[in-house]
N, C-alpha and C positions, 0 to 999 in steps of 0.2 A: 579029566575026571575031577581034578582038584577044583577047577572053576565051578563045576556043577555042585559039588559038596559045599563050597563056599557060598554059592547062591542060595542053596537050601537052608544053610545055617543062618544067613542074613534074613531070609524070609521068616524063619521061626522067631528070630529076635524081634523083628519089626511087628509081627503079628502078636507078640506078647506084650508090647508096650501099652496098648489101650487097656486090656484087662488088668494089668498090673498097676497102672496109674489111676484108673478110674473104673472099677467094676460096674458101678451104676450106669455110667455112660455106655459101657459095652453092652449091658442088658438092653438099654433103650435102642441102641443101634440094631441089635439082633431082632428085637420086637418089630422095629420099623421095616427091616428087610423081610421078615416073615409075613408082614401085612401087604407087601408089594405083590402085584400080579406078575405072572411068569414073564410076560413080555418086557416089562420095565426092568425086572431083575436081570434078564438076559442082556438088555441094552447096556445096563451098568457094567456087567461083566465083560461084554465085548469092548466097551469104551476103555475099561481098565486094562484089558489085554493089549489094545492098540497103543495106548499111551506107554505101557511098559515096553512093548516091542520097539517103538520109536525111540524111547529113552535108551534102551540097550544098544540100538543101532548107532545112536549119536555118541554114546560113551565108548563103545568098542570100535567104532569106525571101521 
């Protein structure tokens, strides 16, 4: 359970970096994502999940 809470905490920290560092860039990223079609957005999400899963497998071995 500690690992899960640590992962959630790290996720929140990482997701807060862009809006804290550059709110304008965050707005542009969100506008670009909103303009993407569902298929492209889904592909980006699946690619991100795949990379994350491989990285986790590699790190946790």
